[in-house]
MARKOLMAR-285754 format. One record per atom (N, C-alpha, C): residue number from 1; residue in one letter; atom name; x, y, z. Coordinates in nm, 4 decimals. Each point is the difference from the previous one (the first is absolute). Example, Ala and Ser with C-alpha at 12.3 -4.5 7.8 and 13.67 -1.06 7.14 Angstrom:
2
1 A N 1.3190 -0.5690 0.7800 .
1 A CA -0.0890 0.1190 0.0000 .
1 A C 0.0900 0.1200 0.0000 .
2 S N -0.0350 0.1050 -0.0720 .
2 S CA 0.0820 0.1190 0.0060 .
2 S C -0.0770 0.1090 0.0730 .
// end
This chain:
134
1 M N -5.9438 -1.4111 2.8498 .
1 M CA -0.0054 0.1324 0.0144 .
1 M C 0.0249 0.0714 -0.1252 .
2 W N 0.1461 -0.0225 -0.0347 .
2 W CA 0.0544 0.0978 -0.0717 .
2 W C -0.0404 -0.0440 -0.1449 .
3 Q N -0.0420 -0.1075 -0.0016 .
3 Q CA -0.0223 -0.0310 -0.1363 .
3 Q C -0.1449 0.0608 -0.0768 .
4 R N -0.0552 0.0639 0.0927 .
4 R CA -0.1241 0.0839 -0.0378 .
4 R C 0.0512 0.1433 -0.0337 .
5 I N -0.0517 0.0560 -0.1651 .
5 I CA 0.0350 0.1245 0.0022 .
5 I C -0.0544 0.1139 0.0974 .
6 Q N -0.1234 -0.0487 0.0579 .
6 Q CA -0.0458 0.1162 0.0732 .
6 Q C 0.0867 0.0186 0.1236 .
7 T N 0.1006 -0.0915 0.0404 .
7 T CA 0.0907 -0.0092 0.1037 .
7 T C 0.1206 0.1109 -0.0227 .
8 L N 0.0067 0.0113 -0.1618 .
8 L CA 0.1241 0.0813 -0.0240 .
8 L C -0.0534 0.1235 -0.0056 .
9 Y N -0.1309 0.0218 -0.0484 .
9 Y CA -0.0620 0.1370 -0.0340 .
9 Y C -0.0103 0.0644 0.1541 .
10 L N -0.0358 -0.1009 0.0929 .
10 L CA 0.0117 0.0732 0.1610 .
10 L C 0.1376 0.0079 0.0266 .
11 A N 0.0912 -0.0804 -0.0304 .
11 A CA 0.1316 0.0512 0.0407 .
11 A C 0.0461 0.1163 -0.0620 .
12 L N -0.0127 0.0334 -0.1370 .
12 L CA 0.0564 0.0977 -0.0594 .
12 L C -0.0787 0.1083 0.0612 .
13 S N -0.1220 0.0178 0.0374 .
13 S CA -0.0612 0.1016 0.0624 .
13 S C 0.0319 0.0423 0.1431 .
14 T N 0.0369 -0.1121 0.0679 .
14 T CA 0.0828 0.0316 0.1030 .
14 T C 0.1419 0.0642 0.0302 .
15 A N 0.0460 -0.0390 -0.1120 .
15 A CA 0.1459 0.0758 -0.0355 .
15 A C 0.0016 0.1512 -0.0304 .
16 L N -0.0967 0.0021 -0.0863 .
16 L CA -0.0184 0.1151 -0.0463 .
16 L C -0.0436 0.1308 0.0993 .
17 I N -0.0888 -0.0295 0.0887 .
17 I CA -0.0264 0.0665 0.1094 .
17 I C 0.1046 0.0182 0.1044 .
18 A N 0.0669 -0.1409 0.0447 .
18 A CA 0.1072 0.0204 0.0826 .
18 A C 0.1159 0.1180 -0.0438 .
19 A N -0.0082 -0.0512 -0.1181 .
19 A CA 0.1309 0.1108 -0.0918 .
19 A C -0.0079 0.1268 0.0303 .
20 M N -0.1786 0.0558 0.0329 .
20 M CA -0.0232 0.1278 0.0251 .
20 M C 0.0677 0.0605 0.1048 .
21 F N 0.0213 -0.0767 0.0919 .
21 F CA 0.0281 -0.0015 0.1316 .
21 F C 0.1645 0.0791 0.0039 .
22 F N 0.0873 -0.0507 -0.0986 .
22 F CA 0.1493 0.0608 -0.0113 .
22 F C -0.0062 0.1183 -0.1014 .
23 C N -0.0825 0.0370 -0.1077 .
23 C CA 0.0189 0.0632 -0.0989 .
23 C C -0.0743 0.1401 0.0542 .
24 N N 0.0235 0.1037 -0.0981 .
24 N CA -0.0198 0.1148 0.0240 .
24 N C -0.1418 0.0448 -0.0855 .
25 K N -0.0842 0.0813 0.0540 .
25 K CA -0.1187 0.0520 -0.0586 .
25 K C 0.0500 0.1176 -0.1130 .
26 A N 0.0435 0.0928 0.0387 .
26 A CA 0.0438 0.1163 -0.1126 .
26 A C 0.1142 0.0618 0.0892 .
27 G N 0.1298 0.0279 -0.0669 .
27 G CA 0.1229 0.0301 0.0440 .
27 G C 0.0374 -0.0572 0.1290 .
28 D N 0.0186 0.0642 0.0767 .
28 D CA 0.0791 -0.0845 0.1439 .
28 D C -0.1408 -0.0317 0.1017 .
29 V N -0.1046 0.0178 -0.0528 .
29 V CA -0.1262 -0.0356 0.1191 .
29 V C -0.0126 -0.1368 -0.0457 .
30 S N 0.0252 -0.1063 0.1080 .
30 S CA -0.0447 -0.1622 -0.0166 .
30 S C -0.1659 0.0001 0.0587 .
31 F N -0.0375 -0.1018 -0.0705 .
31 F CA -0.1535 -0.0621 0.0588 .
31 F C -0.0179 0.0010 0.1348 .
32 V N 0.0970 -0.0487 0.0976 .
32 V CA -0.0327 -0.0154 0.1201 .
32 V C 0.0158 0.1289 0.1176 .
33 S N 0.0314 0.1030 -0.0858 .
33 S CA 0.0236 0.1199 0.0709 .
33 S C -0.1187 0.0646 0.0362 .
34 Y N -0.1164 -0.0412 -0.0871 .
34 Y CA -0.1388 0.0404 0.0077 .
34 Y C -0.0570 -0.1227 0.0649 .
35 W N -0.0670 0.0332 0.1425 .
35 W CA -0.0564 -0.1406 0.0662 .
35 W C -0.0984 -0.0495 -0.0554 .
36 P N -0.1022 0.0780 -0.0589 .
36 P CA -0.1206 -0.0484 -0.0835 .
36 P C 0.0366 -0.1025 -0.0800 .
37 Y N 0.1362 0.0498 -0.1045 .
37 Y CA 0.0597 -0.1099 -0.1032 .
37 Y C 0.0297 -0.1074 0.0764 .
38 L N 0.0863 0.0003 0.1443 .
38 L CA 0.0474 -0.0929 0.0425 .
38 L C -0.0832 -0.0945 0.0672 .
39 V N -0.1220 0.0458 0.0455 .
39 V CA -0.1197 -0.0861 0.0434 .
39 V C -0.0476 -0.0749 -0.1174 .
40 L N -0.0352 0.0482 -0.0754 .
40 L CA -0.0693 -0.0935 -0.1363 .
40 L C 0.1311 -0.0970 -0.0577 .
41 L N 0.1220 0.0506 0.0042 .
41 L CA 0.0852 -0.0888 -0.0495 .
41 L C 0.0200 -0.1237 0.1006 .
42 I N -0.0234 0.0006 0.1060 .
42 I CA 0.0134 -0.1137 0.0913 .
42 I C -0.0968 -0.0662 -0.0249 .
43 I N -0.1563 0.0772 -0.0045 .
43 I CA -0.1156 -0.0809 -0.0201 .
43 I C 0.0294 -0.0968 -0.1126 .
44 I N 0.0267 0.0705 -0.1031 .
44 I CA -0.0127 -0.0994 -0.1312 .
44 I C 0.0794 -0.1015 0.0281 .
45 T N 0.1325 0.0401 -0.0009 .
45 T CA 0.0946 -0.1213 0.0178 .
45 T C -0.0258 -0.1118 0.1140 .
46 L N -0.0328 0.0400 0.0844 .
46 L CA -0.0582 -0.0983 0.0983 .
46 L C -0.1306 -0.0981 -0.0601 .
47 L N -0.0953 0.0946 -0.0652 .
47 L CA -0.1023 -0.0887 -0.0631 .
47 L C 0.0798 -0.0819 -0.1034 .
48 N N 0.0650 0.0396 -0.0989 .
48 N CA 0.0468 -0.0749 -0.0948 .
48 N C 0.1105 -0.1177 0.0556 .
49 I N 0.0328 0.0177 0.1034 .
49 I CA 0.0942 -0.1291 0.0728 .
49 I C -0.0887 -0.0957 0.0593 .
50 L N -0.1233 0.0522 0.0473 .
50 L CA -0.0953 -0.0760 0.0639 .
50 L C -0.1023 -0.0834 -0.1544 .
51 A N 0.0324 0.0556 -0.0483 .
51 A CA -0.0871 -0.0686 -0.1344 .
51 A C 0.0843 -0.1057 -0.0477 .
52 L N 0.1623 0.0442 -0.0089 .
52 L CA 0.0920 -0.0809 -0.0719 .
52 L C 0.0044 -0.1232 0.1057 .
53 T N -0.0115 0.0162 0.1287 .
53 T CA 0.0448 -0.1090 0.0796 .
53 T C -0.1568 -0.1072 0.0367 .
54 S N -0.1017 0.0793 -0.0540 .
54 S CA -0.1255 -0.1009 0.0626 .
54 S C -0.0748 -0.0427 -0.1468 .
55 W N 0.1169 -0.0856 -0.0526 .
55 W CA -0.0423 -0.0917 -0.1317 .
55 W C -0.1131 -0.1139 0.0165 .
56 K N 0.0065 -0.0643 0.1268 .
56 K CA -0.1087 -0.0888 -0.0007 .
56 K C -0.1237 0.0611 0.0470 .
57 F N -0.0350 0.1053 0.0323 .
57 F CA -0.1196 0.0545 -0.0021 .
57 F C -0.0495 0.1057 -0.0753 .
58 R N -0.0378 -0.0623 -0.1527 .
58 R CA -0.0415 0.1061 -0.1180 .
58 R C -0.0590 0.1116 0.0222 .
59 V N -0.1190 -0.0273 0.0575 .
59 V CA -0.0986 0.1078 0.0262 .
59 V C 0.0732 0.1016 0.0590 .
60 F N 0.0565 -0.0302 0.1095 .
60 F CA 0.0677 0.1264 0.1252 .
60 F C 0.1139 0.0598 -0.0975 .
61 Q N 0.0427 -0.0848 -0.0871 .
61 Q CA 0.1492 0.0564 -0.0868 .
61 Q C -0.0593 0.1056 -0.1076 .
62 V N -0.1260 -0.0436 -0.0653 .
62 V CA -0.0680 0.0980 -0.0734 .
62 V C -0.0428 0.1104 0.0747 .
63 R N -0.0496 -0.0167 0.0962 .
63 R CA -0.0408 0.1304 0.1046 .
63 R C 0.1221 0.1182 0.0322 .
64 T N 0.0958 -0.0929 0.0371 .
64 T CA 0.1021 0.1224 0.0457 .
64 T C 0.0633 0.0229 -0.1549 .
65 T N -0.0058 -0.0628 -0.0993 .
65 T CA 0.0736 0.0562 -0.1074 .
65 T C -0.0833 0.1269 -0.0392 .
66 V N -0.1363 -0.0064 -0.0224 .
66 V CA -0.0723 0.0986 -0.0449 .
66 V C -0.0224 0.1343 0.1047 .
67 L N 0.0212 -0.0510 0.1357 .
67 L CA 0.0472 0.1192 0.0978 .
67 L C 0.1283 0.0921 -0.0284 .
68 A N 0.0974 -0.0947 -0.0419 .
68 A CA 0.1296 0.0581 0.0008 .
68 A C -0.0217 0.0841 -0.1354 .
69 A N -0.0578 -0.0671 -0.1123 .
69 A CA -0.0261 0.0897 -0.1258 .
69 A C -0.0780 0.1369 0.0407 .
70 I N -0.1085 -0.0032 0.0840 .
70 I CA -0.0602 0.0913 0.0321 .
70 I C 0.0968 0.1289 0.0833 .
71 F N 0.0711 -0.0370 0.1049 .
71 F CA 0.1313 0.0815 0.0496 .
71 F C 0.0698 0.0340 -0.0694 .
72 S N 0.0182 -0.0636 -0.1077 .
72 S CA 0.1264 0.0445 -0.1138 .
72 S C -0.0825 0.1308 -0.0748 .
73 I N -0.1066 -0.0204 -0.0321 .
73 I CA -0.0826 0.1128 -0.0821 .
73 I C -0.0048 0.1223 0.0811 .
74 A N -0.0172 -0.0259 0.1115 .
74 A CA -0.0252 0.0893 0.1050 .
74 A C 0.1556 0.0934 0.0089 .
75 L N 0.1175 -0.0668 0.0004 .
75 L CA 0.1128 0.0357 0.0053 .
75 L C 0.0504 0.0719 -0.1387 .
76 Q N -0.0572 -0.0367 -0.1131 .
76 Q CA 0.0299 0.0483 -0.1191 .
76 Q C -0.0701 0.1255 -0.0159 .
77 A N -0.1374 -0.0007 0.0315 .
77 A CA -0.0836 0.1335 -0.0287 .
77 A C 0.0409 0.1002 0.1142 .
78 W N 0.0658 -0.0421 0.1288 .
78 W CA 0.0549 0.0961 0.0709 .
78 W C 0.1243 0.0728 -0.0690 .
79 L N 0.0943 -0.1093 -0.0751 .
79 L CA 0.1306 0.0575 -0.0478 .
79 L C -0.0547 0.1189 -0.1246 .
80 V N -0.1368 -0.0407 -0.0765 .
80 V CA -0.0469 0.1085 -0.0910 .
80 V C -0.0541 0.0927 0.0430 .
81 V N -0.0389 0.0292 0.1087 .
81 V CA -0.0532 0.1167 0.0513 .
81 V C 0.1169 0.0809 0.0628 .
82 D N 0.1061 -0.0591 0.0544 .
82 D CA 0.1294 0.0481 0.0575 .
82 D C 0.0324 0.0728 -0.1366 .
83 F N 0.0156 -0.0496 -0.0965 .
83 F CA 0.1104 0.0218 -0.1135 .
83 F C -0.0959 0.1217 -0.0576 .
84 I N -0.1405 -0.0017 0.0082 .
84 I CA -0.0670 0.1169 -0.0716 .
84 I C 0.0014 0.1257 0.0854 .
85 V N -0.0100 -0.0164 0.1453 .
85 V CA 0.0144 0.1126 0.0978 .
85 V C 0.1461 0.0599 0.0049 .
86 T N 0.1119 -0.0763 -0.0180 .
86 T CA 0.1328 0.0654 0.0123 .
86 T C 0.0141 0.0458 -0.1361 .
87 G N -0.0787 -0.0066 -0.0971 .
87 G CA 0.0549 0.0990 -0.1570 .
87 G C 0.0939 -0.1253 -0.0733 .
88 N N 0.0288 0.0380 -0.0870 .
88 N CA 0.1391 -0.0659 -0.0870 .
88 N C 0.1108 0.0289 0.0518 .
89 E N 0.0324 0.0626 0.0989 .
89 E CA 0.1162 0.0258 0.0561 .
89 E C 0.0836 -0.1253 0.0439 .
90 P N -0.0400 -0.0834 0.0914 .
90 P CA 0.0603 -0.0881 0.0219 .
90 P C -0.0025 -0.1460 -0.1234 .
91 L N 0.0968 -0.0626 -0.0323 .
91 L CA -0.0258 -0.0747 -0.0889 .
91 L C 0.0009 -0.1442 0.0603 .
92 F N -0.1083 -0.0697 -0.0004 .
92 F CA 0.0069 -0.1417 0.0683 .
92 F C 0.0730 -0.1141 -0.0892 .
93 H N 0.0492 -0.0648 0.0687 .
93 H CA 0.0838 -0.0967 -0.0361 .
93 H C -0.1019 -0.1324 -0.0386 .
94 V N 0.0518 -0.0791 -0.0991 .
94 V CA -0.1008 -0.1134 -0.0472 .
94 V C -0.0342 -0.1149 0.0700 .
95 T N 0.0486 0.0463 0.1410 .
95 T CA -0.0479 -0.0967 0.1095 .
95 T C -0.1479 0.0441 0.0360 .
96 A N -0.0290 0.1402 -0.0091 .
96 A CA -0.1555 0.0141 0.0109 .
96 A C -0.0960 -0.0819 -0.0551 .
97 L N 0.0559 -0.0709 -0.1127 .
97 L CA -0.1050 -0.0870 -0.0886 .
97 L C -0.0080 -0.1259 0.0436 .
98 F N 0.0757 -0.0385 0.1137 .
98 F CA 0.0137 -0.1548 0.0629 .
98 F C -0.1170 -0.0153 0.0476 .
99 P N -0.0907 0.0416 0.0643 .
99 P CA -0.1196 -0.0006 0.0615 .
99 P C -0.1259 -0.0295 -0.1314 .
100 I N 0.0126 0.0428 -0.1088 .
100 I CA -0.1175 -0.0533 -0.1073 .
100 I C 0.0446 -0.1267 -0.1009 .
101 V N 0.1287 0.0172 0.0179 .
101 V CA 0.0552 -0.1507 -0.0346 .
101 V C -0.0336 -0.1246 0.0976 .
102 A N -0.0013 0.0307 0.1388 .
102 A CA -0.0368 -0.0740 0.0888 .
102 A C -0.1210 -0.0449 -0.0057 .
103 V N -0.0757 0.1115 0.0114 .
103 V CA -0.1629 -0.0409 -0.0205 .
103 V C -0.0102 -0.0825 -0.1590 .
104 I N 0.0373 0.0072 -0.0905 .
104 I CA -0.0189 -0.0956 -0.1129 .
104 I C 0.0320 -0.1631 0.0619 .
105 L N 0.1384 0.0003 0.0044 .
105 L CA 0.0558 -0.1362 0.0856 .
105 L C -0.0996 -0.0263 0.0921 .
106 D N -0.0563 0.0319 0.1048 .
106 D CA -0.0714 -0.0277 0.0759 .
106 D C -0.1330 -0.0555 -0.0553 .
107 V N -0.0316 0.0805 -0.0812 .
107 V CA -0.1756 -0.0383 -0.0630 .
107 V C 0.0310 -0.1140 -0.0858 .
108 L N 0.1081 -0.0214 -0.0566 .
108 L CA 0.0319 -0.1243 -0.0749 .
108 L C 0.0111 -0.0976 0.0709 .
109 A N 0.0651 0.0080 0.1337 .
109 A CA 0.0384 -0.1083 0.0772 .
109 A C -0.1330 -0.0248 0.0560 .
110 A N -0.1113 0.0670 0.0328 .
110 A CA -0.0832 0.0027 0.0711 .
110 A C -0.0868 -0.0963 -0.1179 .
111 R N -0.0118 0.0221 -0.0926 .
111 R CA -0.0496 -0.0697 -0.1249 .
111 R C 0.0228 -0.1453 -0.0120 .
112 G N 0.1215 -0.0016 0.0126 .
112 G CA 0.0370 -0.1483 -0.0193 .
112 G C 0.0005 -0.0808 0.1412 .
113 I N 0.0051 0.0513 0.1034 .
113 I CA -0.0429 -0.0408 0.1004 .
113 I C -0.1511 -0.0837 -0.0056 .
114 W N -0.0810 0.1044 -0.0103 .
114 W CA -0.1487 -0.0341 -0.0119 .
114 W C 0.0082 -0.0871 -0.1282 .
115 A N 0.0354 -0.0175 -0.0926 .
115 A CA -0.0227 -0.1129 -0.1172 .
115 A C 0.0600 -0.1200 0.0606 .
116 D N 0.1095 -0.0115 0.0965 .
116 D CA 0.0018 -0.1181 0.0482 .
116 D C -0.0951 -0.0399 0.1229 .
117 E N -0.0541 0.0834 0.0620 .
117 E CA -0.1095 -0.0411 0.0902 .
117 E C -0.0886 -0.0620 -0.0625 .
118 L N -0.0538 0.0458 -0.1238 .
118 L CA -0.1242 -0.0180 -0.0737 .
118 L C 0.0275 -0.1408 -0.0484 .
119 M N 0.1191 -0.0345 -0.0217 .
119 M CA 0.0120 -0.1274 -0.0733 .
119 M C 0.0488 -0.1103 0.1199 .
120 V N 0.0337 0.0547 0.1302 .
120 V CA -0.0033 -0.1061 0.1015 .
120 V C -0.1487 -0.0353 0.0332 .
121 R N -0.1040 0.1312 0.0171 .
121 R CA -0.1360 -0.0220 0.0332 .
121 R C -0.0442 -0.1317 -0.1189 .
122 S N 0.0167 0.0483 -0.1241 .
122 S CA -0.0482 -0.0960 -0.1083 .
122 S C 0.0386 -0.1302 0.0263 .
123 A N 0.1257 -0.0462 0.0336 .
123 A CA 0.0434 -0.1425 -0.0088 .
123 A C -0.0497 -0.0588 0.1261 .
124 S N 0.0069 0.1100 0.1083 .
124 S CA -0.0851 -0.0838 0.1489 .
124 S C -0.1373 -0.0223 -0.0369 .
125 R N -0.0665 0.0922 -0.0838 .
125 R CA -0.1468 -0.0509 -0.0167 .
125 R C -0.0384 -0.1224 -0.0899 .
126 L N 0.1063 0.0033 -0.0816 .
126 L CA -0.0061 -0.1256 -0.1173 .
126 L C 0.0278 -0.1234 0.0924 .
127 R N 0.1211 0.0137 0.1074 .
127 R CA 0.0069 -0.1285 0.0617 .
127 R C -0.1231 -0.0520 0.1076 .
128 S N -0.0409 0.1305 0.0243 .
128 S CA -0.0934 -0.0572 0.1105 .
128 S C -0.1343 -0.0644 -0.0668 .
129 S N -0.0183 0.0599 -0.1202 .
129 S CA -0.1057 -0.0601 -0.0765 .
129 S C 0.0127 -0.1529 -0.0292 .
130 K N 0.1559 -0.0342 -0.0337 .
130 K CA -0.0021 -0.1471 -0.0533 .
130 K C 0.0033 -0.0788 0.1445 .
131 R N 0.0245 0.0618 0.1106 .
131 R CA -0.0470 -0.1175 0.1305 .
131 R C -0.1402 -0.0112 0.0271 .
132 K N -0.0559 0.1012 -0.0125 .
132 K CA -0.1614 -0.0353 -0.0141 .
132 K C -0.0655 -0.0699 -0.0635 .
133 K N 0.0509 -0.0523 -0.1087 .
133 K CA -0.0626 -0.0449 -0.1087 .
133 K C 0.0580 -0.1752 0.0551 .
134 H N 0.1019 -0.0251 0.0736 .
134 H CA 0.0352 -0.1246 0.0393 .
134 H C -0.0336 -0.0270 0.1202 .
// end
């Protein structure tokens, strides 16, 4: 499981999103103090953990990874809107960019998982065609 690069991508994505539970958004305002951010962080973290632990079911793993990426995009969009609405008065920390990095890592992981699934299907097809000839 850990020898695949997509597993490392998923682990890094999970770590980045989990780190947001303990970081501040701007000034002394934390991400978990605003309940929509908290709900999105919990959903994204659970989806990433689910994708990380379901390595035997590649299609399910791809779907949960893509769903986590979609929720991460929603979180990042919400942060951008929040930044625009508040004006440039509160300076956001670099942790506000963690969701977009997590999206990139999730997409890379989904591509790697899907490539593995295609390779397994191709090998299965080749094995089954050999059995039919004999």
